[in-house]
Steps between C-alpha positions, in 0.01 A plus 500: 500500500183295533227369265278794413183293459535357851526849647178632342266357769729632774487852353121497495480360856746760630318778315163408653640423844660844527151650535442303819797660674420812710845645423414511129191720527626837639726574203250356251222723636736800503571447129126473427442823697764685296343366181151604614628856548617508138169364369307757705696777332420353158131464589488868599641589158223300330235671709632845404484419128177299483304705753371194687630296790675192362467274809762261363777535761467167677415317180826632353694405814357147509565457127859618540547266798367206300732570208783552750444157652513338157808703411668401826442132431640535147799695636567231760516234230724720282752557779522131582521416129804723444654381828497840672604452863494789747725539799604774738302798634437675168124442502466674838604835350295492179165614640623785726700647211207453259261684734751781550541537125119496459485814716721668239304371199208257494638298211811419706293246698681240294787267581682609182585822684541377858699198379725721289558744787586218740733335248684826431529576872639154566755524218613858559457545877518143625159521670280307513676173431277341234540262210459740208450227238220340701314827560527600134377157388204536737418841349522351151261215579255738667493713187443194284193441713407867469516485120257207508269688738508808277414285200205345684364794699701818432211658308235434765380803692676752274418854616395762240710815498574817310873488431727778378722383217851608404365773270290652778167377363265323737374167372288221640648178629515254784735458791582134554598427855493159662641370827519138610597331830728208412542221757783264405674194632869503421789259542734580785811318611503440874691283744241269653493145628288352221570151622348554844157348532221725614657818358226764527495799269182706471522550123853395400535183300838316474562416135817289492714287725822639654797523264707295749298214651752456780435849635172510698473875460561619146382727220147439374285689255169618637205700373422822689227760437582848370262792440565729204305780336486584131380823342432602141442851368456621144278709273294411194457783250566357153369153593219346697585393857500132394737566208730710717518242779607234250779726374608581857509130585735442206738778608505380861552139392811602306626695802447209740672246273797733455527559875479127570786423261708778658421368849611150404829646372544736797674237712800501267637844587436810709478720191217289357322526836531878489361520144213271598419709807492815285290333231228398747362854564633670186370227269161524667500876448596443135199271455272774637664768283484297178141397563387859551711632213341251260154601623548877478661478157205302359178639356258579785195278502274693737462833315190683367362351175401702195133460594336429834655435841749220564470318831804452719352270763169368631414398855396132506133470594422866428231629265738532204647155566155340498436665163803318359739795483866414559838672501598628155141522368378820332160648593344679201154604614257493791131478406597595147681817609852499359777567751723790404750467783550382855308793651185417305534141619518612863201732453281225357613270778393752765157554343407138428274315745287287266632201301687622193633355175874530460687454170863396524779317321621185676879475474503133599229395251602748230140608431248774573240420765182652644411402856258608771666673795313544828640800691534466879315831539528870407840644576646162593813362339479215249835357605672606179816706432563657157852551367657842557492765230868585548479831685414379850687656791447195722699187427681220677864546592682175427690529826462261791707696750454390860496723813875470554556578133289818529700608802832434327386698196401800712826476696701493176315804361585695815868413463509591130309825544 
């Protein structure tokens, strides 16, 4: 269509210039607000487990926004590289449907679901009139970007949790949930007079000359801004959060490549379009199912050791963190007193107010260590969460049902009963 190298500066200019347009900010800030709500819920979970206020909400939001900006720039280049051109009103419907689906289940704040619903509605009901292949290709590219974001930052801010496994036993683990605002610039075909001097577009950049030089008003390809949101949710039980995020990135990368190939073939027949539209949400659900199935079938990592108390998580900057204790370490003794179980650990923690010597095994270093720990005061929490012993009655439900989803569930129970 046009030399890719020559377009690179235009993509960057369009990407940066979009932030100077007042029309760009309302939706972008709305996406950040929705993301902040999710991070606040995760921060509350950390506070409940570690006993101290985390105070990391805005740091997490700013970090996610920074990664989202980088991901959006990468996604913009990917879409231009594969020649993805958008047309029609399909993009207008994506966000309203995504927000509606989020009210049913939080993880549905993803274009894999809203794009699939719109594509199926267009094919089966005739409304809205959208280009199914284009929307599915957009979803595929966004999930390529998401797989890269998961690889780079999916493990950051993992929240400790007690999780009930398939056998009914409660084990320690982490919930991995990340959300990113993704600003993009995408190619769009539009009829504009690209030959007219003084053509003013706030953030649109004509990329090629008209196909028919004799026609003063013809089809040109322009770059327009689009706001997307990406979300990632998983659990780490048999692996560390970093190891699990790498595995999740691999699964999602396979899904996105498969969806992209199907989207490129979808223009050949209506039946291929229908299969592609079904694969978008169902394939995404399959990725989530396989990822969790692999984790729950593996050997749990965060379980009580034969001797001492294993640590599930440590609050950065807390007393235990300053002593060098990290997730997965095993505390053997405090001031020479051997720990029998988690209760004895809590009792010693409540009584300590003077500096103490703590003996523990460092999982990362693979060696026993003895360090000085300075308690914050008698009865105050050290910012440390041991693994569960397996008989806890409080654990995290791996459900992300939204308010509309809760109402629908209650309504269904009334009908059934």
